[in-house]
C-alpha positions as CSV (number, residue, x, y, z in Angstrom):
1,M,23.8,-13.5,17.8
2,N,26.9,-11.4,17.0
3,E,29.6,-10.6,19.6
4,E,28.6,-6.9,20.0
5,N,25.0,-7.8,20.6
6,Q,25.9,-10.6,23.0
7,K,28.1,-8.5,25.1
8,S,25.4,-5.7,25.2
9,L,22.8,-8.1,26.4
10,E,25.1,-9.7,29.1
11,S,25.8,-6.1,30.3
12,L,22.2,-5.5,30.5
13,A,21.6,-8.7,32.4
14,H,24.4,-7.9,34.8
15,H,23.2,-4.4,35.8
16,T,19.6,-5.1,36.0
17,G,19.8,-8.3,38.1
18,M,18.4,-10.6,35.2
19,T,17.0,-13.8,36.5
20,S,15.6,-16.7,34.4
21,T,12.4,-16.5,36.4
22,S,11.1,-13.4,34.6
23,K,8.5,-14.1,31.9
24,A,7.8,-12.1,28.8
25,C,4.8,-12.4,26.5
26,V,5.2,-11.1,23.0
27,I,1.9,-10.4,21.2
28,G,2.3,-11.2,17.5
29,S,4.7,-13.3,15.5
30,G,5.6,-11.0,12.7
31,P,9.4,-10.3,12.1
32,N,9.4,-7.6,14.8
33,G,7.7,-9.7,17.4
34,L,10.1,-12.6,16.8
35,A,13.0,-10.3,16.8
36,A,11.9,-8.9,20.3
37,A,11.3,-12.5,21.5
38,I,14.9,-13.5,20.5
39,V,16.5,-10.6,22.2
40,L,14.5,-11.2,25.5
41,A,15.0,-15.1,25.3
42,D,18.8,-14.5,24.7
43,A,18.9,-12.3,27.8
44,G,17.5,-15.1,29.9
45,L,13.8,-14.3,30.0
46,E,11.2,-17.1,29.6
47,V,9.4,-16.0,26.4
48,D,6.0,-17.0,24.9
49,V,5.0,-15.6,21.5
50,L,1.2,-15.4,21.2
51,E,0.0,-15.4,17.6
52,A,-3.6,-15.1,16.6
53,E,-3.4,-16.8,13.3
54,S,-2.7,-20.5,12.7
55,I,0.6,-19.8,11.0
56,P,3.2,-17.6,12.5
57,G,4.9,-14.7,10.5
58,G,2.1,-11.9,10.3
59,A,2.8,-10.2,6.8
60,A,5.8,-12.6,6.3
61,R,3.7,-15.7,5.6
62,T,3.6,-17.9,2.4
63,L,0.2,-19.5,1.7
64,P,-1.5,-21.5,-1.1
65,L,-3.7,-18.7,-2.2
66,T,-4.6,-19.9,-5.8
67,L,-4.2,-23.4,-7.1
68,P,-2.5,-26.6,-5.5
69,G,1.2,-26.4,-5.8
70,F,1.4,-22.6,-6.1
71,L,3.0,-20.8,-3.1
72,H,2.4,-17.0,-2.7
73,D,3.8,-14.5,-0.3
74,F,0.9,-13.0,1.6
75,G,2.6,-9.9,2.5
76,S,6.4,-9.1,1.9
77,A,8.1,-10.9,-1.0
78,V,11.4,-9.3,-1.6
79,H,13.7,-8.3,1.3
80,P,16.6,-5.8,0.9
81,L,16.3,-4.9,4.5
82,G,15.9,-8.4,5.6
83,V,19.2,-9.5,4.2
84,G,20.7,-6.3,5.3
85,S,19.1,-6.1,8.8
86,P,21.8,-5.5,11.4
87,F,20.0,-7.9,13.8
88,F,18.9,-10.6,11.4
89,S,22.5,-10.6,10.0
90,S,23.8,-11.4,13.6
91,L,21.7,-14.6,13.8
92,P,22.6,-18.0,12.4
93,L,19.5,-18.1,10.3
94,Q,21.1,-20.0,7.5
95,S,21.5,-23.0,9.8
96,H,17.8,-22.9,10.3
97,G,16.9,-23.2,6.7
98,L,17.1,-19.6,5.4
99,D,18.5,-19.4,1.9
100,W,18.5,-16.0,0.1
101,I,18.1,-16.1,-3.7
102,H,19.4,-13.0,-5.7
103,S,18.1,-12.5,-9.1
104,P,20.8,-11.3,-11.7
105,A,19.4,-7.6,-11.3
106,P,17.6,-6.4,-8.3
107,L,15.1,-4.2,-10.2
108,A,13.6,-3.6,-13.8
109,H,11.5,-0.6,-14.8
110,P,9.9,-1.1,-18.1
111,L,9.1,1.9,-20.5
112,D,6.7,2.3,-23.4
113,D,9.5,2.0,-26.1
114,G,10.0,-1.6,-25.2
115,T,13.0,-1.3,-23.2
116,A,13.5,-1.3,-19.5
117,V,15.8,0.6,-17.2
118,I,17.8,-2.1,-15.0
119,L,19.1,-1.4,-11.6
120,E,22.3,-3.5,-11.6
121,R,23.5,-5.1,-8.4
122,S,27.1,-3.9,-8.8
123,L,27.4,-0.1,-8.5
124,D,30.1,0.0,-11.1
125,D,27.8,-1.8,-13.6
126,A,25.0,0.6,-12.7
127,Q,27.3,3.6,-13.3
128,R,28.1,2.4,-16.8
129,S,24.5,1.4,-17.5
130,F,23.2,4.8,-16.5
131,G,25.3,6.6,-19.1
132,V,25.0,10.3,-18.8
133,D,23.7,9.9,-15.2
134,G,26.2,7.3,-14.2
135,K,28.5,9.7,-12.2
136,A,25.5,11.5,-10.6
137,W,24.0,8.2,-9.5
138,A,27.3,6.8,-8.0
139,D,28.1,10.2,-6.3
140,L,24.6,9.9,-4.6
141,V,24.8,6.5,-3.3
142,R,28.5,5.3,-3.2
143,P,29.4,6.9,0.3
144,F,26.7,4.8,1.8
145,V,27.2,1.6,-0.2
146,N,30.9,1.6,0.7
147,K,30.1,2.1,4.3
148,W,26.9,-0.1,4.6
149,S,27.9,-1.7,7.8
150,E,28.3,1.7,9.4
151,F,25.3,3.2,7.7
152,I,22.5,0.8,8.0
153,P,22.4,0.5,11.9
154,E,22.2,4.3,12.0
155,A,19.4,4.4,9.3
156,L,17.3,1.8,11.2
157,R,17.5,3.3,14.7
158,P,15.0,5.5,16.4
159,L,15.2,9.2,16.0
160,P,16.2,11.7,17.3
161,M,19.6,10.1,18.6
162,I,23.1,11.2,18.4
163,P,24.6,9.1,15.6
164,K,27.9,7.1,16.0
165,H,28.8,8.3,12.5
166,P,27.7,11.9,12.5
167,F,29.4,13.0,9.2
168,L,28.1,10.0,7.3
169,M,24.5,10.5,8.5
170,A,24.6,14.3,8.0
171,R,25.5,13.7,4.4
172,F,22.5,11.2,4.0
173,G,20.3,13.6,5.8
174,L,21.0,16.4,3.5
175,H,19.8,14.3,0.6
176,A,17.1,12.3,2.4
177,I,15.1,15.4,3.6
178,S,14.5,16.3,0.0
179,S,11.5,15.2,-2.2
180,A,12.2,12.6,-4.9
181,K,11.2,15.4,-7.3
182,T,14.1,17.5,-6.0
183,L,16.7,14.6,-5.8
184,T,15.9,13.5,-9.5
185,S,16.7,17.0,-10.8
186,R,20.3,15.9,-10.7
187,F,19.6,13.3,-13.5
188,R,19.6,14.3,-17.1
189,S,17.8,11.2,-18.6
190,E,14.2,10.5,-18.2
191,R,15.1,7.0,-17.8
192,T,17.1,7.4,-14.6
193,R,14.3,9.6,-13.2
194,A,11.7,7.0,-13.9
195,L,13.6,4.3,-12.0
196,F,14.1,6.7,-9.1
197,A,10.5,7.4,-9.0
198,G,9.6,3.9,-8.5
199,L,12.0,3.5,-5.7
200,A,10.8,6.6,-4.0
201,A,7.1,5.5,-4.4
202,H,7.6,2.8,-1.8
203,S,7.0,5.7,0.7
204,F,3.2,5.8,-0.2
205,L,3.7,9.5,-0.4
206,A,3.3,12.0,-3.1
207,L,6.8,12.4,-4.8
208,N,7.0,16.2,-4.1
209,E,6.8,15.6,-0.4
210,P,9.9,15.8,1.9
211,L,11.5,12.6,2.8
212,T,10.5,10.7,-0.4
213,G,14.0,11.1,-1.5
214,A,15.2,9.1,1.6
215,F,13.1,6.1,0.6
216,G,14.5,6.1,-2.8
217,M,18.0,6.3,-1.6
218,L,17.7,3.7,1.0
219,L,16.4,1.1,-1.5
220,A,18.9,2.1,-4.1
221,I,21.8,1.8,-1.6
222,A,20.6,-1.6,-0.4
223,A,20.4,-2.8,-4.0
224,H,24.1,-2.2,-4.5
225,A,25.1,-3.0,-0.9
226,V,23.3,-6.3,-0.2
227,G,20.8,-6.9,-3.1
228,W,17.2,-7.4,-3.1
229,P,16.8,-11.2,-2.6
230,I,13.9,-13.4,-2.1
231,P,13.9,-16.4,0.5
232,R,13.9,-19.8,-1.0
233,G,10.4,-21.2,-0.5
234,G,8.9,-17.8,0.2
235,S,8.8,-15.4,3.1
236,Q,7.7,-18.2,5.4
237,S,11.2,-19.5,5.4
238,L,12.5,-16.3,7.1
239,T,9.8,-16.7,9.7
240,N,10.5,-20.3,10.3
241,A,14.2,-19.7,10.6
242,L,13.5,-17.0,13.4
243,C,11.0,-19.4,15.1
244,A,13.6,-22.2,15.1
245,Y,16.4,-20.1,16.5
246,L,14.0,-18.8,19.1
247,A,13.3,-22.4,20.0
248,T,17.1,-23.0,20.7
249,L,16.9,-20.2,23.3
250,G,14.0,-21.9,25.1
251,G,11.3,-19.5,23.5
252,S,8.0,-20.8,22.2
253,V,5.5,-19.6,19.6
254,K,1.9,-20.3,20.3
255,T,-0.3,-20.0,17.2
256,S,-4.2,-19.7,17.2
257,T,-3.8,-17.8,20.5
258,R,-5.6,-14.4,20.1
259,V,-5.1,-12.0,22.9
260,E,-8.4,-10.1,23.6
261,S,-7.4,-8.6,26.8
262,M,-4.2,-7.7,28.7
263,S,-5.9,-8.9,31.8
264,K,-5.5,-12.4,30.6
265,L,-1.7,-11.9,30.8
266,S,-1.4,-11.5,34.4
267,G,1.4,-14.1,34.6
268,C,3.7,-12.0,32.3
269,H,6.2,-9.6,34.0
270,L,6.8,-8.0,30.6
271,I,4.4,-7.7,27.6
272,V,5.8,-6.5,24.2
273,C,3.2,-5.9,21.5
274,D,3.9,-6.4,17.8
275,I,0.5,-4.8,17.0
276,T,-0.6,-1.3,15.8
277,P,-2.1,1.4,18.0
278,R,-5.6,0.4,17.2
279,Q,-5.2,-3.1,18.3
280,L,-3.3,-2.1,21.3
281,L,-6.1,0.3,22.5
282,R,-8.6,-2.5,22.0
283,I,-6.9,-5.0,24.3
284,A,-5.3,-2.6,26.8
285,D,-8.3,-2.4,29.3
286,D,-7.4,0.1,31.9
287,H,-3.6,-0.3,31.7
288,F,-3.0,3.0,30.0
289,S,-3.2,6.6,31.3
290,P,-6.0,8.9,29.6
291,G,-3.3,11.0,28.0
292,Y,-1.5,7.9,26.4
293,R,-4.9,6.6,25.2
294,R,-5.5,9.9,23.4
295,D,-2.0,10.0,21.9
296,L,-2.5,6.5,20.6
297,G,-6.0,7.4,19.3
298,S,-4.5,10.2,17.2
299,F,-2.1,7.9,15.3
300,R,-2.7,8.1,11.6
301,Y,-2.7,5.1,9.4
302,G,-1.3,5.4,5.8
303,P,-2.8,4.4,2.3
304,G,-3.6,0.8,1.7
305,A,-2.7,-1.9,-0.9
306,F,-4.8,-3.5,-3.5
307,K,-3.1,-6.9,-4.0
308,V,-3.3,-9.8,-6.5
309,D,-1.6,-13.1,-6.4
310,Y,-1.4,-15.0,-9.7
311,A,-0.9,-18.6,-10.8
312,L,0.5,-18.5,-14.4
313,A,0.9,-20.9,-17.1
314,Q,4.0,-19.3,-18.3
315,P,6.5,-16.6,-17.5
316,I,5.2,-13.1,-17.9
317,P,5.6,-12.0,-21.6
318,W,7.5,-8.8,-21.1
319,K,8.1,-6.6,-24.2
320,A,11.5,-5.8,-22.6
321,T,13.0,-9.2,-22.2
322,E,15.6,-7.8,-19.8
323,C,12.7,-7.7,-17.2
324,Q,13.3,-11.4,-16.7
325,R,16.6,-10.6,-15.1
326,A,14.9,-9.1,-12.0
327,A,12.7,-10.5,-9.3
328,T,11.2,-7.0,-8.9
329,V,9.6,-5.0,-11.6
330,H,8.0,-1.5,-11.2
331,L,5.3,-0.5,-13.6
332,G,4.4,3.1,-14.0
333,G,6.2,4.7,-16.9
334,T,8.0,7.9,-16.6
335,F,8.7,9.9,-13.4
336,D,5.7,12.3,-14.0
337,E,3.4,9.3,-14.6
338,V,4.4,7.7,-11.3
339,A,4.3,10.9,-9.6
340,A,0.8,11.7,-10.8
341,S,-0.4,8.2,-9.8
342,E,0.8,8.6,-6.1
343,A,-0.4,12.3,-6.0
344,V,-4.0,11.1,-7.0
345,M,-3.9,8.3,-4.5
346,T,-2.7,10.5,-1.6
347,E,-5.8,12.7,-2.4
348,G,-8.0,9.9,-1.7
349,K,-8.7,9.0,-5.2
350,H,-8.0,5.9,-7.5
351,P,-5.4,6.6,-10.3
352,D,-6.4,5.4,-13.9
353,R,-2.8,4.2,-14.4
354,P,-1.6,3.1,-10.9
355,F,2.0,2.6,-10.0
356,V,2.3,-1.2,-9.8
357,L,4.8,-3.2,-7.8
358,L,5.4,-6.7,-9.1
359,A,7.5,-9.7,-8.0
360,Q,8.2,-12.8,-10.1
361,P,9.8,-15.1,-7.7
362,S,9.2,-18.4,-9.5
363,L,11.6,-17.3,-12.3
364,F,14.4,-17.8,-9.6
365,D,12.9,-20.3,-7.2
366,S,11.3,-23.3,-8.8
367,S,9.8,-24.2,-5.4
368,R,7.1,-21.7,-5.8
369,A,5.1,-23.4,-8.6
370,P,4.6,-26.7,-10.5
371,K,7.0,-27.4,-13.2
372,D,6.9,-25.0,-16.0
373,K,4.3,-22.9,-14.2
374,H,4.8,-19.5,-12.5
375,T,3.6,-17.1,-9.8
376,A,3.4,-13.3,-9.7
377,W,2.8,-11.1,-6.7
378,V,1.4,-7.7,-7.6
379,Y,-0.1,-4.8,-5.7
380,C,-0.9,-1.0,-6.1
381,H,-1.4,1.8,-3.8
382,V,-5.0,2.9,-2.9
383,P,-6.5,5.1,-0.2
384,N,-6.9,3.5,3.2
385,G,-10.0,1.3,3.4
386,S,-10.6,1.5,-0.3
387,T,-13.5,-0.7,-1.6
388,F,-12.8,0.2,-5.3
389,D,-11.9,-2.7,-7.6
390,M,-8.6,-1.9,-9.1
391,L,-8.2,-5.1,-10.8
392,P,-8.9,-4.0,-14.3
393,R,-6.6,-0.9,-14.0
394,L,-3.8,-2.9,-12.3
395,E,-3.9,-5.6,-15.1
396,D,-4.1,-3.0,-17.8
397,Q,-0.8,-1.6,-16.4
398,I,0.7,-5.1,-16.7
399,E,-0.6,-5.5,-20.2
400,R,0.8,-2.3,-21.2
401,F,4.4,-3.7,-20.7
402,A,3.5,-7.3,-21.1
403,P,0.9,-7.8,-23.9
404,G,-0.9,-11.2,-23.4
405,F,-0.5,-11.3,-19.8
406,R,-4.1,-12.0,-19.1
407,D,-4.0,-15.1,-21.3
408,C,-1.3,-16.5,-19.1
409,V,-3.5,-16.4,-15.9
410,L,-4.6,-19.8,-14.6
411,A,-6.0,-18.4,-11.4
412,R,-5.8,-15.2,-9.3
413,N,-6.4,-14.3,-5.7
414,V,-7.6,-10.7,-5.2
415,S,-6.9,-9.2,-1.8
416,S,-8.8,-5.7,-1.1
417,P,-7.6,-3.7,1.9
418,A,-10.3,-5.3,3.9
419,A,-9.2,-8.6,3.0
420,L,-5.7,-8.0,3.8
421,E,-6.8,-6.7,7.3
422,T,-8.8,-9.8,7.8
423,M,-5.9,-12.0,7.2
424,D,-3.5,-9.8,9.4
425,A,-5.1,-7.4,11.8
426,N,-2.0,-5.2,11.8
427,L,-2.8,-4.1,8.2
428,V,-5.4,-1.6,9.2
429,G,-7.3,-0.5,6.0
430,G,-4.7,-2.2,4.0
431,D,-2.0,-0.2,5.4
432,I,1.2,-2.3,5.0
433,S,3.6,0.3,6.5
434,G,2.3,0.4,10.0
435,G,1.2,4.0,9.7
436,A,1.4,7.1,7.6
437,M,5.0,8.0,6.7
438,G,4.9,11.9,7.4
439,I,7.7,13.6,9.1
440,G,6.1,13.6,12.6
441,Q,5.2,9.9,12.5
442,I,8.8,8.9,11.3
443,L,10.4,10.8,14.1
444,F,7.9,10.0,16.9
445,R,5.9,6.9,16.2
446,P,3.4,5.9,17.5
447,T,3.8,8.7,20.1
448,W,6.7,10.6,21.6
449,R,7.3,7.6,23.9
450,Q,8.1,5.6,21.0
451,Y,8.6,1.9,22.2
452,S,7.4,2.6,25.8
453,T,3.8,3.0,26.9
454,S,2.3,4.7,30.1
455,A,2.3,1.3,31.6
456,Q,5.8,0.4,32.9
457,N,5.7,-3.3,31.8
458,I,4.1,-2.9,28.4
459,Y,6.0,-2.0,25.2
460,I,5.2,-1.8,21.5
461,C,7.4,-3.0,18.9
462,S,5.4,-3.1,15.6
463,A,6.1,-1.1,12.3
464,S,4.2,1.6,14.0
465,T,7.4,2.2,16.0
466,P,10.8,3.3,14.7
467,P,12.3,2.8,12.1
468,G,8.9,1.9,10.6
469,G,7.7,-0.7,8.0
470,G,10.0,-3.2,6.2
471,V,11.1,-6.7,7.0
472,H,14.1,-6.0,9.2
473,G,13.1,-6.7,12.9
474,M,14.7,-3.5,14.0
475,C,11.5,-2.3,15.6
476,G,11.4,-5.4,17.9
477,Y,15.1,-5.4,18.5
478,H,15.1,-1.8,19.8
479,A,11.9,-2.2,21.8
480,A,13.4,-5.2,23.5
481,R,16.5,-3.6,24.3
482,K,14.7,-0.6,25.8
483,A,12.6,-2.8,27.9
484,L,15.7,-4.8,29.2
485,A,17.5,-1.5,30.0
486,H,14.3,-0.5,32.3
487,R,13.9,-4.0,33.8
488,S,14.0,-2.6,37.3
489,S,10.6,-0.7,36.6
490,W,8.7,-4.0,35.7
491,Q,10.4,-6.9,37.2
492,S,8.7,-6.6,40.7
């Protein structure tokens, strides 16, 4: 843990009378649950992490989903906010086996003319490659790329709070509140607008909605500041490193331990929950006030994901060969096409030409597949709880930019929204973002209390809390810090 975080926790321990006899139970071993556990264990608490599944990690797991020798990331695959996380960056995770791999370019966005728009890692290279839009692109992101270490802790903290860097954040806010459609009006080339559309579409929102610009900007800034890397061996490597570091602090992770009732945790002074409001309500018994139960019950989940994992006989045969430089590829065509796809999805329908997010980790990490074989990780957005089979439409989009793709498929594992939820109860209706990303639920998620609940010793730290989805651990970090600051209310 870095010096600033260590001093802060020592101060909390001193002022709250921290003793090693206090016990904390963390429900869920996703990145946020493990982050919370590390903060609490580092502050001197006895910590048990209770995980329902047989393998820790939540959506950050790597599993043999197709054929022997092929490893697939169940949920998250590419981690700009993982490598850039202020908390994860403060931990010695490399000493516990985490190795970040950067593809030559973070992102490729192919077009129908057989070329691809490439988001280069270097901002100077990106400015040159974007031609007539180079200066506009640089003017938009450079202030935050240059001050990443000041910017990202502010961007990944709960709101509303008084920022430590008010001018920097005010500048970001002026752009971020805009829709992606508004922000891209500064670009003259359809190619640049298409690339930004794919970035903004990570929001699961229609691209004419406020705040979609913020998602596009944050991912673009991260690409230049820290890259979009993959962990060698898969996302499980990040989880394993967090578990190993937690063990050095005396914490433990107990898998295959499903918590069905809070009443079974009577020996815990503090309970921190890396679960969504639906699960929290189900296990809370009578611990919460009627008003808080109503607030949790009104929480809105976001759209779902329809995901396919592929075992491939060869690399994907892109028409635009430059796509082989990027671990992440966005498939959707022009800005208008991506926008139309997301608009249809947010209306509860299924687009004929969905926006598709694709990762090809085995091009850069040979541990993911047998020799000369490859993997692909692919999903598109669908309405929450959708039962519609998007496989033909999803593969048509891949074939559009990589003719012959289907001929490369050795095996596929299709995960509907219901299947995703079965494998990780936090993915309600296939929602991988921890809840809808409208303004209200970004500022106050899951309720106005944020991490706190109506029970003094129960906190929530999942992606349903600020700053929301993404593998960064900051929900868990902030929840644990808040719990420690209010120790006097739960230690007795």
